[in-house]
N, C-alpha and C positions, 0 to 999 in steps of 0.2 A: 518736572523738566526731564526729558529723556537724556540718557547719557551713553548713547551708542556712537559709532564712528560717523554715521550720517548726521546725527544731531550736531556733532562738532563741525562738520562741513557746512551745514546750514548756518550755524552761528558765525562762521567765518564769512560766508557770503553776506549775511545780514549786517556784519560790521563794515565791510567794504562797499556794499551796494544795498543799503536799506530800502531802496525803492523797488527791489525785485520781490516778486511773490515766489518764495521757495517751497510753497506747499506741495507742488508736484514732485519735487526732489525728495521730500520726506517719504513719499510712497514708492516711487520708482527707484530711488536710490536704495531704499531698504530691500525691495524685492530683488534688485540686482546684487546687493551685498549678500543677502541670504543665499541666492543662487550660486554666487562665487564660493561661499563657504561650503555649501553642500557639494559643489564640484570638487573643491580641494580635498574634502574628506573622502571623496570617492565612495565607493560602495564596497566595504570590506568583504562581505560574503561573495560578491561577484569576483573581486580580486582573488579570493581564495580558490576559485575554480578556473582562474585564468580568463575571465571575461571582462570586457569593458561594458559600460552602461549601454552604449549604442549597439553592441553585439547582443547583449541580453534583450534589448528592446526588440530586435529582429526575431530572436528565438521566441520571446514572449508573444509577439504578434502572431506567429505561426501556431503557437500553442492555444492562445485564447480564442482565435477565430475558428479553430477546429477544422480547417480545410486548407487545401493548397492555395498559395498565393503566387502571383507573378511578381517579378522585381518591382514593377511600377506600383502594384498594389501595396507591397511592403514599404515602398518609399512614402506613400500617402499615409499608411497606418502609423509610421514612425516619425513622420515629419522630417524626413531625410532627403538628401539629393539622390538622384539615380546613381551618380558616380560613387557616392559613399556607400550606398547599399550594395552595389556590384563588388566593391573592394571587400566589404565585410562578409558578403556571401561567399566569396572565394575562400577566405580564411575559415569560415565556419564549415564549408564543404570539405576542405582539406582536413579539418579536425574530425570529420565524420559525424557532424551534428545536424547537417542539412543535406538533403539530396534534391537533385533537379531531375525533372522529367520533361522531355521535349513535347511540344504540342503536336498532335497527329495531323492537324490541318495546317499549321503555320510553324515552320521550323525555327523561325526567329523568336518564338515565344517559349519561355521556360516556365514551368510550374514547379514551385518549391514546397517542400514539406520537411518536417522534422524526421530525423531517423529515430529509432528507438532510443539510442544514446542521447540524442538531443532532447527528446521528451523527458527522459529520466533525469537529465541534468536540470532542466527547467523546473520540473516537479520537485526535485530535491532542494534546489536553492531558493525557490520562491518563499517558502515559510520562513527561512532564515533571513532573507532579504526584507521581508515585511517586519520581522522582529527587529532588525537593525534600524529600519526607518521609524518604527515606533519608539525605539530608544533615542534616536536623534530628536524626535518631537516631544520627548517626555518632559521637557522644561515647561510645556504648556499642559494644563489640565484638559480633561476630555471636552469640557464645555468650550474652552478657548480654541481647541483644535477644530471642533465642529464649526464654530463661528468663523475661524480663519478659512476653513475649507469652503464654507458658504460664500464668504466675501471674495475669495480668489476665484471660485466658480462663476460668480456673477461678473467679475471683472473679465475673466477669460471669455465668457460667452459674449459679452458686449464688444470686446476687442476683436474677437473673431468675426462678428457681424460687421463691425466698423471697417475692418481691414478688407473684407470681401467687397463692401460697398465702394471702397477706394481702389479696388483692384490691385492691391499691393501683393 
C-alpha cells in the first residue's frame, strides 16, 4: 500500500464515495504533486545566478538552437505566452544576456541572440543545473529513472497528439 499524500486523498475519496474510480487521480495527482514539489524546491543553481526557470528556458533555447530566434519562435520553443516572453526578454536584455537585432525587411520583427555574457552564463550553469537535477532524482536508481522517463515520454507524446486533435 502506498503511503504518499495522494494515497491518503484517494483513501478519503474511497471512504466517502466508494463508487468512484480514483485510478486517474493516482497518476495525475502524483504528477501534479511532484511538479508542485519540484516547483517549490526551485532550481538552486539558477537562483544562485539570479535566474528564474522561465528565464533560463529562454536563454537555453537560444543556446541549444544555435541561431537567432524571434520572440514568437522563443514562445513556441519554451511553451510560453508571447506576453511572458516579451517581459522576460526585456529583463534579460537589460542584464546584457540577450541582444535584439531588427529585421532589415520588416521593422516589426526582432531577432534575438545570446550575448557572449549570456552564452557564458548558460554554459557555466548548465552542468551545475544538471547535477542538481540528478541529485533531486537520486532517490530512484538508474533503471527506475529510465523507466519513468520512458513512461512520461509516452504519456507526453500521446497527450500532445490528443490535445492537437482536440485543438486545445
